[in-house]
C-alpha positions in Angstrom: 64.3 -24.0 -63.1 64.0 -25.5 -59.1 66.1 -28.3 -58.2 63.6 -30.7 -56.2 65.8 -31.8 -53.1 63.7 -34.7 -51.1 63.7 -38.1 -52.9 60.4 -39.6 -51.4 59.5 -43.8 -51.2 56.4 -45.7 -49.9 57.5 -48.7 -48.2 56.1 -51.6 -50.4 55.8 -49.8 -53.4 57.9 -49.7 -56.7 60.2 -46.8 -57.8 60.4 -43.2 -56.0 59.5 -39.4 -56.0 61.5 -36.3 -56.5 65.7 -36.5 -56.6 67.1 -40.0 -56.6 70.1 -38.1 -55.7 68.6 -35.5 -53.0 70.0 -35.1 -49.6 66.5 -34.9 -47.9 65.2 -38.7 -47.3 61.1 -38.8 -46.9 60.4 -43.0 -45.9 56.3 -43.7 -45.6 55.3 -46.7 -43.9 52.7 -48.8 -41.9 55.1 -50.1 -40.3 55.3 -47.3 -37.8 54.0 -47.0 -34.7 50.5 -44.9 -35.0 50.1 -42.1 -33.3 46.8 -41.5 -31.4 44.2 -38.9 -32.8 43.5 -36.0 -32.2 46.7 -35.3 -34.1 48.2 -33.3 -36.7 48.5 -34.7 -40.2 52.0 -33.9 -41.0 54.7 -35.3 -37.8 56.0 -33.3 -35.2 59.5 -31.2 -36.2 62.7 -34.1 -37.4 66.2 -33.9 -37.2 68.6 -35.0 -39.4 68.3 -35.5 -42.9 65.7 -38.3 -42.7 62.0 -38.1 -42.4 59.2 -40.9 -41.7 56.1 -40.5 -41.8 53.5 -43.5 -40.5 50.0 -44.1 -39.6 47.5 -41.8 -37.9 45.3 -44.2 -35.4 44.1 -46.6 -38.2 44.5 -44.4 -41.1 47.3 -45.7 -42.7 50.4 -43.9 -43.7 49.4 -43.8 -48.0 46.5 -42.5 -47.2 48.1 -40.1 -44.1 50.3 -38.7 -47.2 47.4 -38.5 -49.7 45.1 -36.0 -46.7 48.3 -34.1 -46.2 49.1 -33.3 -49.6 45.4 -32.0 -49.8 46.0 -30.2 -46.8 49.1 -28.6 -48.4 47.0 -27.5 -51.6 44.0 -26.1 -48.9 45.4 -25.4 -45.8 42.3 -23.6 -44.0 40.4 -26.4 -45.7 37.8 -27.9 -42.3 35.5 -31.0 -43.2 35.3 -34.6 -43.8 38.0 -36.2 -46.2 36.5 -39.7 -46.9 39.8 -42.1 -48.2 38.8 -44.8 -50.5 41.2 -47.4 -50.5 41.2 -50.7 -51.9 40.4 -52.5 -48.4 38.6 -49.9 -46.6 37.4 -46.4 -46.6 38.6 -43.3 -44.1 36.3 -40.9 -43.0 38.4 -37.8 -41.5 37.0 -35.2 -39.5 39.7 -32.6 -40.5 39.2 -29.1 -38.5 42.6 -26.9 -37.7 45.0 -28.8 -39.8 44.2 -32.0 -37.3 42.4 -35.3 -37.9 39.8 -34.9 -34.8 37.7 -38.0 -35.8 38.5 -41.2 -37.7 35.7 -44.0 -39.1 36.8 -46.5 -40.6 34.7 -48.7 -43.4 35.4 -52.5 -44.8 33.4 -51.5 -47.9 36.0 -51.7 -50.1 36.9 -55.3 -48.8 33.3 -56.5 -48.8 33.3 -55.4 -52.7 35.9 -57.6 -53.8 34.8 -60.6 -51.4 31.6 -60.7 -52.6 32.4 -59.8 -55.9 34.9 -62.9 -56.4 34.1 -65.0 -59.3 32.0 -62.6 -60.9 34.7 -60.4 -62.7 32.7 -61.2 -66.2 29.3 -60.3 -64.9 29.3 -56.6 -65.0 26.9 -56.2 -68.2 26.6 -53.9 -70.4 25.8 -50.2 -70.5 22.4 -50.6 -70.2 22.6 -52.0 -66.7 23.3 -48.8 -65.2 20.0 -47.4 -64.6 18.9 -50.9 -62.4 22.9 -50.2 -60.5 21.7 -46.6 -60.2 18.5 -47.9 -58.8 20.8 -50.2 -56.2 22.8 -47.2 -55.1 19.6 -45.2 -54.1 18.0 -47.7 -52.3 21.2 -48.1 -49.9 21.7 -45.0 -50.0 17.9 -44.2 -48.1 18.0 -47.5 -46.2 21.5 -48.6 -45.1 20.3 -51.1 -42.5 18.8 -52.6 -45.5 22.0 -53.6 -46.8 22.3 -56.9 -46.2 18.8 -58.1 -47.3 19.7 -55.9 -50.6 22.8 -57.5 -50.9 21.0 -60.7 -50.6 19.7 -60.2 -54.4 22.2 -59.0 -56.0 25.0 -60.9 -58.7 26.7 -58.1 -60.7 30.2 -56.3 -59.2 28.9 -53.0 -59.7 25.4 -53.5 -58.4 27.2 -54.6 -55.6 29.7 -52.2 -55.3 27.4 -49.6 -55.5 25.4 -50.8 -52.9 27.9 -51.1 -50.3 29.1 -47.1 -51.3 25.1 -46.6 -51.0 24.9 -47.8 -47.7 29.0 -46.0 -46.4 27.5 -43.0 -47.4 23.8 -43.4 -45.5 25.1 -44.4 -42.5 28.0 -41.8 -42.3 25.4 -39.2 -42.5 26.1 -37.3 -39.1 29.7 -37.1 -40.4 29.1 -35.4 -43.3 26.0 -33.4 -42.4 26.3 -30.1 -42.9 30.2 -30.3 -44.4 32.3 -30.3 -47.4 33.5 -33.3 -48.4 36.7 -34.3 -50.3 37.2 -37.4 -51.9 40.6 -38.8 -52.2 42.0 -42.2 -53.4 42.1 -44.7 -56.0 40.1 -47.7 -54.6 37.8 -49.8 -56.7 35.0 -47.9 -55.3 36.1 -44.4 -55.7 33.8 -44.1 -58.9 30.8 -45.0 -56.6 31.3 -42.9 -54.1 31.4 -39.6 -55.9 27.8 -40.8 -57.7 26.6 -41.9 -53.5 27.8 -38.1 -52.2 26.3 -36.5 -54.7 23.7 -38.1 -54.9 22.8 -36.6 -51.1 23.5 -33.7 -52.3 26.9 -33.3 -50.6 29.5 -30.6 -51.9 32.4 -32.8 -52.6 35.7 -31.9 -54.2 36.9 -35.1 -56.3 41.2 -35.5 -56.5 43.7 -36.7 -58.5 44.9 -39.4 -55.9 48.9 -39.3 -57.6 49.2 -35.4 -57.5 48.0 -35.3 -53.9 50.7 -37.9 -53.1 53.1 -35.8 -55.0 51.9 -32.7 -52.6 52.1 -34.6 -49.6 56.0 -35.3 -50.3 56.1 -31.6 -51.1 54.2 -30.7 -47.6 56.8 -33.0 -45.6 60.0 -31.8 -47.5 58.8 -27.8 -46.9 58.0 -29.0 -42.9 61.5 -29.8 -42.9 62.9 -27.4 -44.2 60.9 -24.6 -42.9 59.1 -25.4 -39.7 56.5 -23.8 -38.4 
């Protein structure tokens, strides 16, 4: 049996990953100074028995860790990585193990703000068809998003409109690219449906598993430097 030789922690989150008694300590912390881009997802070489991972531009440290986990599993993968969190969606272009471009959308934060007080208005399953029509309309005409939102009250439709419009407006980022969708925000399912409706070849992932793999990637970087 392999013994885990590292202990990882995400600042502000309860608990830790790996082994509590491990000598190698890894801290993922948004309070650290962001690195400018383009840059590798892996941090520069680290000495001692502590590794710190901070933000990469506007990409938060936890989102960077999840992307790092995907890269650890797919070291030669290039394309567009969409990380959907609770407050923002990041469109990160990965090439040769670097983030070479990053665009950030406030769609999740807008969905939360516009859905306040409407939690009980989701409606039964028969509303799914109307939600899909909203998604398709926003995907086809993202410039009409504000007009479309003016007629919507159900949170599911608001989320679909925002995700559809974001995917439609980001066409220049994903056109001709392979994509991976990462995250655990409330719009992840809506982005998946919008990307599939746009015929984008997208990989769907397990966010928690990618965080684990991100810590493993950092530990490997420390013990087996390139």
